[in-house]
C-alpha positions as CSV (number, residue, x, y, z in Angstrom):
1,X,142.0,142.3,105.0
2,X,138.9,141.3,102.6
3,X,137.7,137.8,101.5
4,X,139.7,135.4,99.7
5,X,139.6,136.0,95.9
6,X,137.9,133.3,93.2
7,X,138.0,133.5,89.8
8,X,136.6,135.6,87.3
9,X,133.5,134.0,86.0
10,X,134.4,135.8,82.7
11,X,138.1,134.6,82.7
12,X,138.9,132.1,80.1
13,X,140.6,129.0,81.5
14,X,142.4,125.8,80.2
15,X,140.0,122.8,81.2
16,X,141.3,119.1,81.4
17,X,141.4,117.5,77.7
18,X,139.3,114.6,78.9
19,X,136.4,113.3,81.3
20,X,138.9,110.8,82.6
21,X,141.2,113.8,84.0
22,X,138.7,114.9,86.5
23,X,138.3,111.2,88.1
24,X,141.2,110.5,90.4
25,X,142.8,107.1,90.2
26,X,141.4,105.9,93.3
27,X,137.6,106.9,93.2
28,X,134.9,104.7,93.6
29,X,133.5,105.6,89.8
30,X,136.4,103.3,88.8
31,X,135.4,100.5,90.6
32,X,132.0,100.6,89.7
33,X,133.0,100.8,86.2
34,X,135.4,98.1,86.5
35,X,132.8,95.6,88.2
36,X,130.2,96.2,85.2
37,X,132.9,95.5,82.8
38,X,133.3,92.1,84.2
39,X,129.7,91.1,84.2
40,X,128.6,88.8,81.3
41,X,125.5,90.8,80.3
42,X,123.9,88.3,78.3
43,X,124.2,85.3,81.0
44,X,122.6,87.6,83.2
45,X,119.8,88.2,81.1
46,X,119.9,91.8,80.8
47,X,117.5,93.5,78.3
48,X,119.3,94.9,74.9
49,X,122.5,93.0,76.4
50,X,122.7,91.8,72.6
51,X,121.7,94.8,70.4
52,X,120.0,94.2,66.9
53,X,121.2,95.2,63.8
54,X,117.9,97.1,62.9
55,X,116.0,99.9,64.7
56,X,117.0,102.5,67.2
57,X,120.3,101.8,68.9
58,X,119.6,101.1,72.7
59,X,121.6,102.4,75.6
60,X,124.2,99.9,76.9
61,X,122.9,97.8,79.9
62,X,126.4,98.3,81.6
63,X,126.3,102.1,81.5
64,X,122.6,102.1,82.7
65,X,123.6,99.7,85.5
66,X,126.8,102.2,86.3
67,X,124.3,105.0,86.8
68,X,122.0,102.9,89.4
69,X,124.9,101.9,91.2
70,X,126.0,105.7,91.5
71,X,122.9,106.7,92.5
72,X,122.1,104.3,95.1
73,X,125.4,104.9,96.3
74,X,124.7,108.5,96.8
75,X,121.3,108.4,97.8
76,X,119.6,109.1,94.5
77,X,116.8,106.6,93.5
78,X,114.5,108.7,91.3
79,X,115.2,108.3,87.8
80,X,114.2,112.1,87.4
81,X,117.1,113.0,89.6
82,X,119.4,110.6,88.1
83,X,118.6,112.2,84.4
84,X,119.6,115.7,86.0
85,X,122.8,114.2,87.4
86,X,123.9,112.9,83.9
87,X,124.0,116.3,82.4
88,X,125.5,118.2,85.2
89,X,127.6,115.9,87.5
90,X,131.3,115.2,86.1
91,X,131.7,111.7,88.0
92,X,128.4,110.4,86.2
93,X,129.4,111.9,83.0
94,X,132.6,109.9,83.2
95,X,130.5,106.7,83.9
96,X,127.8,107.4,81.0
97,X,130.4,108.4,78.7
98,X,128.7,111.6,78.1
99,X,125.0,110.0,77.5
100,X,122.4,111.4,79.0
101,X,119.0,109.3,78.4
102,X,115.6,110.5,79.6
103,X,113.8,109.6,83.0
104,X,111.6,107.2,81.3
105,X,114.6,105.0,79.7
106,X,116.2,105.5,83.0
107,X,113.1,103.9,84.8
108,X,112.3,101.4,82.2
109,X,116.1,99.9,83.1
110,X,115.2,99.0,86.5
111,X,111.8,97.7,85.6
112,X,112.8,95.5,82.8
113,X,115.8,94.2,84.3
114,X,114.7,93.0,88.0
115,X,115.7,89.3,87.9
116,X,119.1,90.5,86.5
117,X,119.8,93.1,89.3
118,X,119.1,90.5,92.0
119,X,121.7,88.3,89.8
120,X,124.1,91.3,89.9
121,X,124.2,91.5,93.5
122,X,124.8,87.6,93.9
123,X,127.9,88.2,91.3
124,X,129.4,90.8,93.5
125,X,128.8,88.5,96.5
126,X,130.7,85.8,95.0
127,X,133.5,88.3,94.0
128,X,133.7,89.2,97.7
129,X,134.3,85.5,98.6
130,X,137.0,84.9,96.0
131,X,138.5,88.5,97.7
132,X,138.7,86.6,100.9
133,X,136.0,89.4,102.5
134,X,133.8,86.7,103.9
135,X,134.9,84.9,107.0
136,X,132.6,82.0,105.9
137,X,132.1,80.7,109.9
138,X,130.0,83.2,111.7
139,X,127.1,84.9,110.2
140,X,123.9,86.5,111.8
141,X,120.3,86.7,110.3
142,X,117.7,89.1,110.8
143,X,115.1,91.3,109.2
144,X,113.9,94.6,108.9
145,X,110.7,96.2,107.1
146,X,110.6,98.9,104.7
147,X,107.5,101.0,103.9
148,X,106.1,100.0,100.6
149,X,104.9,102.6,97.7
150,X,101.4,102.0,99.4
151,X,99.5,104.1,101.9
152,X,97.5,102.7,104.9
153,X,94.4,104.2,103.3
154,X,94.8,102.0,100.4
155,X,95.2,99.0,102.5
156,X,92.0,97.1,103.2
157,X,90.5,94.1,105.3
158,X,87.1,92.8,105.7
159,X,86.3,94.6,108.6
160,X,87.4,98.5,107.0
161,X,85.5,97.3,104.1
162,X,82.5,96.6,106.1
163,X,83.1,99.8,108.0
164,X,83.1,101.8,104.7
165,X,80.4,100.3,103.4
166,X,78.0,100.9,106.4
167,X,79.3,104.7,106.4
168,X,78.4,105.3,102.8
169,X,75.1,103.7,103.4
170,X,74.4,105.9,106.4
171,X,75.6,109.1,104.0
172,X,73.1,108.2,101.1
173,X,70.5,107.6,103.4
174,X,71.2,111.3,104.9
175,X,71.3,112.7,101.5
176,X,68.4,111.1,100.5
177,X,66.4,112.5,103.2
178,X,67.6,115.8,102.6
179,X,66.6,115.9,98.9
180,X,63.3,114.9,100.0
181,X,62.9,117.5,102.7
182,X,63.9,120.1,100.2
183,X,61.2,119.1,97.3
184,X,58.5,119.3,99.9
185,X,59.7,122.8,100.9
186,X,59.2,124.2,97.5
187,X,58.6,122.0,94.4
188,X,58.7,125.1,91.9
189,X,61.6,126.5,93.1
190,X,65.0,125.2,91.5
191,X,67.7,124.9,94.2
192,X,71.2,124.7,93.4
193,X,71.8,122.9,96.8
194,X,69.9,119.9,95.1
195,X,72.2,119.5,92.4
196,X,75.1,119.3,94.8
197,X,73.4,116.6,96.6
198,X,72.7,114.7,93.6
199,X,76.5,115.0,92.7
200,X,77.7,114.0,95.8
201,X,75.0,111.0,95.9
202,X,76.6,109.7,92.6
203,X,80.1,109.8,93.8
204,X,79.0,107.6,97.0
205,X,77.2,105.5,94.9
206,X,80.5,105.2,92.7
207,X,82.4,104.6,95.7
208,X,80.2,101.8,97.2
209,X,80.4,99.9,93.8
210,X,83.9,100.2,94.2
211,X,83.9,98.7,97.9
212,X,81.1,96.2,96.9
213,X,84.1,94.6,94.7
214,X,86.7,95.0,97.3
215,X,84.5,93.2,100.1
216,X,83.9,90.0,97.6
217,X,87.9,89.9,96.9
218,X,89.0,90.3,100.9
219,X,86.4,87.5,101.8
220,X,88.9,85.6,99.8
221,X,92.1,87.0,99.9
222,X,92.0,88.4,103.7
223,X,93.9,91.7,103.0
224,X,94.2,93.8,99.8
225,X,96.7,96.8,99.2
226,X,95.2,98.8,96.1
227,X,98.5,100.5,94.9
228,X,101.1,97.5,95.5
229,X,99.1,94.3,95.5
230,X,102.0,92.4,97.2
231,X,102.5,94.6,100.0
232,X,100.9,93.9,103.5
233,X,100.3,95.9,106.6
234,X,102.6,95.4,109.5
235,X,103.8,96.7,112.7
236,X,107.2,98.8,112.3
237,X,109.3,98.6,115.5
238,X,111.6,101.6,115.6
239,X,109.4,104.2,113.1
240,X,107.2,106.8,113.9
241,X,104.2,105.2,112.5
242,X,102.7,102.1,114.5
243,X,101.5,100.7,111.5
244,X,102.4,100.8,107.7
245,X,102.2,98.9,104.7
246,X,105.2,97.0,104.4
247,X,107.9,94.5,103.2
248,X,109.9,92.3,105.2
249,X,113.3,91.8,104.2
250,X,115.5,88.8,105.5
251,X,119.3,89.3,105.5
252,X,122.4,87.1,106.3
253,X,125.4,89.2,107.1
254,X,128.7,87.7,107.5
255,X,130.8,88.5,110.7
256,X,134.2,89.6,109.4
257,X,133.3,92.6,107.6
258,X,129.5,93.2,108.1
259,X,129.1,92.2,104.4
260,X,125.6,91.4,103.2
261,X,125.9,87.9,102.1
262,X,122.2,87.3,100.4
263,X,118.5,88.7,101.1
264,X,115.2,87.4,100.5
265,X,112.3,89.8,100.5
266,X,108.7,88.3,102.0
267,X,105.3,90.1,102.7
268,X,104.9,88.3,105.9
269,X,105.3,90.2,109.1
270,X,107.1,87.3,111.1
271,X,110.1,85.6,110.6
272,X,109.2,82.2,111.0
273,X,110.7,79.7,108.7
274,X,113.3,81.9,107.1
275,X,116.3,80.6,109.5
276,X,117.0,77.4,107.4
277,X,116.2,79.3,104.2
278,X,118.9,82.2,104.9
279,X,121.5,79.7,105.7
280,X,121.4,77.8,103.1
281,X,121.6,80.7,100.6
282,X,124.8,81.8,102.9
283,X,126.3,78.4,102.7
284,X,125.9,78.5,98.7
285,X,127.3,82.1,98.3
286,X,130.2,81.5,100.6
287,X,130.7,77.8,99.6
288,X,130.8,76.4,103.0
289,X,129.3,73.1,104.3
290,X,129.2,74.2,108.0
291,X,128.8,77.5,109.8
292,X,127.2,79.2,113.0
293,X,124.2,81.5,112.8
294,X,122.9,83.9,115.2
295,X,119.5,85.0,115.2
296,X,116.7,86.6,117.7
297,X,113.7,85.1,119.1
298,X,111.5,85.9,116.1
299,X,113.4,82.8,114.7
300,X,112.8,80.4,117.6
301,X,110.8,77.9,115.3
302,X,111.2,74.1,116.3
303,X,111.0,72.8,112.7
304,X,113.3,75.5,111.2
305,X,116.1,75.2,113.7
306,X,116.2,71.4,113.4
307,X,116.4,71.5,109.5
308,X,119.4,73.9,110.3
309,X,120.8,71.7,112.8
310,X,120.7,68.5,110.5
311,X,122.4,70.6,107.7
312,X,125.8,71.6,109.0
313,X,124.3,75.2,110.8
314,X,125.1,75.4,114.3
315,X,122.2,77.9,115.6
316,X,122.5,80.2,118.5
317,X,118.5,81.6,118.9
318,X,117.3,83.6,121.8
319,X,114.1,81.7,123.2
320,X,111.1,83.7,123.8
321,X,109.5,84.6,127.1
322,X,106.4,82.5,127.6
323,X,103.4,84.3,127.2
324,X,100.8,85.4,129.8
325,X,101.3,86.2,133.7
326,X,104.1,84.5,135.2
327,X,102.6,81.8,137.8
328,X,103.4,82.3,141.4
329,X,101.2,79.8,143.0
330,X,100.7,76.0,141.8
331,X,102.5,73.9,139.6
332,X,104.2,75.7,136.4
333,X,105.4,73.9,133.3
334,X,108.8,73.8,134.6
335,X,107.9,71.8,137.4
336,X,107.0,68.8,135.0
337,X,110.3,66.5,134.3
338,X,110.7,65.0,130.9
339,X,112.1,61.6,130.1
340,X,113.5,61.8,126.9
341,X,114.4,58.1,126.8
342,X,110.7,56.9,127.7
343,X,108.9,60.2,126.2
344,X,106.8,60.6,129.3
345,X,106.6,63.6,131.9
346,X,106.7,63.1,135.5
347,X,104.2,65.6,136.9
348,X,105.3,67.1,140.5
349,X,103.1,64.4,142.3
350,X,105.4,61.5,140.8
351,X,102.6,60.6,138.4
352,X,103.5,59.5,135.0
353,X,101.7,61.3,132.1
354,X,102.0,59.8,128.4
355,X,101.8,61.1,125.1
356,X,98.1,61.2,123.9
357,X,97.6,63.3,121.3
358,X,99.1,65.7,118.6
359,X,98.1,69.2,118.4
360,X,99.0,72.2,115.5
361,X,98.8,75.7,116.5
362,X,98.1,78.8,114.2
363,X,101.6,79.8,114.2
364,X,102.7,76.4,112.3
365,X,104.1,74.8,115.5
366,X,103.4,71.1,116.0
367,X,103.0,70.3,119.8
368,X,102.9,66.5,121.4
369,X,100.1,66.7,124.0
370,X,100.7,64.4,127.2
371,X,98.2,63.6,129.9
372,X,97.0,61.0,132.2
373,X,93.3,61.4,132.6
374,X,92.5,58.7,135.0
375,X,95.2,59.9,137.7
376,X,94.4,63.5,137.2
377,X,90.9,63.4,138.2
378,X,91.7,61.5,141.6
379,X,94.7,63.8,142.2
380,X,94.5,65.5,145.8
381,X,96.9,68.4,144.6
382,X,94.6,69.0,141.3
383,X,93.4,72.5,142.4
384,X,97.0,73.3,142.6
385,X,97.7,72.1,139.0
386,X,94.9,73.0,137.1
387,X,91.0,74.4,137.2
388,X,89.9,72.0,134.4
389,X,88.9,68.6,134.5
390,X,92.6,67.6,134.3
391,X,96.2,69.1,133.3
392,X,97.7,68.7,129.9
393,X,101.4,69.4,129.1
394,X,102.4,70.2,125.6
395,X,105.8,69.7,124.0
396,X,106.8,70.7,120.8
397,X,107.7,68.1,118.0
398,X,111.6,69.3,118.1
399,X,111.9,70.3,121.4
400,X,114.7,67.7,121.9
401,X,116.8,70.1,119.4
402,X,115.4,73.4,121.1
403,X,116.7,72.1,124.5
404,X,120.3,72.0,122.9
405,X,120.1,75.2,121.3
406,X,118.8,77.0,124.4
407,X,121.7,75.4,126.6
408,X,124.3,76.1,123.9
409,X,122.8,79.7,123.5
410,X,123.2,80.2,127.3
411,X,126.4,79.1,127.5
412,X,127.9,81.3,124.6
413,X,126.5,84.8,125.7
414,X,129.5,86.7,124.7
415,X,129.4,85.0,121.3
416,X,125.7,85.8,121.0
417,X,125.9,89.2,121.9
418,X,128.0,89.9,118.8
419,X,124.6,89.5,116.6
420,X,123.4,92.9,117.1
421,X,126.5,94.8,115.8
422,X,126.9,92.3,112.8
423,X,123.7,92.2,111.6
424,X,122.1,95.6,112.4
425,X,125.1,97.4,110.7
426,X,124.0,97.3,107.2
427,X,120.3,98.3,108.4
428,X,121.8,101.3,110.3
429,X,123.7,102.5,107.5
430,X,121.0,102.1,104.9
431,X,118.0,103.2,106.9
432,X,119.6,105.7,109.4
433,X,122.2,107.2,107.2
434,X,121.2,106.8,103.7
435,X,117.6,107.5,104.7
436,X,116.3,104.6,102.7
437,X,113.1,103.7,104.6
438,X,110.6,103.3,101.6
439,X,110.4,101.6,98.4
440,X,109.9,103.5,95.2
441,X,108.7,100.5,93.2
442,X,105.9,98.4,93.3
443,X,105.1,94.6,93.3
444,X,107.4,92.1,94.7
445,X,109.8,91.5,91.6
446,X,110.3,95.0,91.3
447,X,110.8,95.8,94.9
448,X,113.5,92.9,95.2
449,X,115.2,94.4,92.4
450,X,115.4,97.8,94.3
451,X,116.7,95.9,97.2
452,X,119.1,94.2,95.1
453,X,120.9,97.7,94.2
454,X,120.5,98.9,97.8
455,X,122.5,95.9,99.0
456,X,124.9,96.2,96.2
457,X,125.7,99.7,96.6
458,X,126.0,98.8,100.4
459,X,128.7,96.1,99.9
460,X,130.4,98.0,97.2
461,X,131.0,101.0,99.5
462,X,132.0,98.4,102.4
463,X,134.6,96.9,99.8
464,X,135.8,100.1,98.6
465,X,136.5,101.3,102.3
466,X,138.2,98.2,103.3
467,X,140.6,97.7,100.1
468,X,141.6,101.5,101.0
469,X,142.8,100.6,104.5
470,X,143.8,96.9,103.9
471,X,145.2,97.5,100.3
472,X,143.1,94.5,98.8
473,X,143.2,94.3,95.2
474,X,140.3,95.0,93.2
475,X,140.6,95.7,89.5
476,X,139.9,99.1,88.6
477,X,140.1,100.9,84.9
């Protein structure tokens, strides 16, 4: 029976007369082009948005933006790979109008337009609002860590530098003793081994000078990454590596179509203080005054939650479990009843604890401390309450608001369970499906631009898929 017959490679064929014939009417390339054509490149501050009358002609930033959006949509982020696609991929040829910039030019576009790329992402977010793709009522906030372009070996703190200096000193001492021993054995014979030891000594001395400089810096800065100065060592949940040099990306995601509303890139491992920031960003992009925000226990921070509640954001945040082993005997914190009107605590023995002082923890949380020193020392059940001289009860400064949020979260468990399906969708697509787990750029401004391109590509793909199924009108060329 044989195989299916293909076309003879040497047979002449009539190809399409134009590149446009190769791109279907409903292709995503036409969406990319339509989007870039609507942008005011000059107001977005793109480099070469306005070309000069003299000198070499630059590439149109719209065309370069098309190339990057297409690349991030198709898991191509390397400037060299994008260069290759421009000369062999018909879709890219159509977007680039047949132009083939070199890899350095492609790389410089992303480097020189970091702020403009972030604003471009926000322009698309506002476009999604105008198209009615945001619900504008329910959002979820979470963060994920992407590895930086900086290995763990190029990350140093005071302990690491101190240990390395000790190791270098020990190695130098060993080499010096070895040289002395070789010289005593035969002073007249020239030993090649001696030359090797001397060369190794020189390298060790150079390395010691380098680490002495790092030692003075880590004492001031605490932590140094030598490849990407802005990246920091973090624990990566869900990654094969326990510790990696990373950036922490905060995102606010709308519940209607799981579209990313806005993001913020930080080099802090925890999420404290970001709930209010992301809520305000979401409100601004969606043009609303009130919304409901779902967040996990990493955002359980009294000052931040209070700021949200006072600015029209209804919070549902999981309360973290108290640290340490659960107390099975004696009086627990829950056994002390708080009277909000009088601002006092009533202990299990019916004694009154008054607000005596204020305390601030390393985490930034502020507490009010309640105690009754005179009564506590004479109490007959003191051994059941504390092993110290007296018992102190701590209450967060914004605990009244936290109590309301805790009760609300308990009563709306079904709504709160939606948090994961809303906010984890972009992370699952970008990291697990697209494979974007590490940044290619270095320093916070350029990494922020790379994040903007990633989320822009994600949102554009979502809008394209939604538009195909729901007949949403999206301008194309």
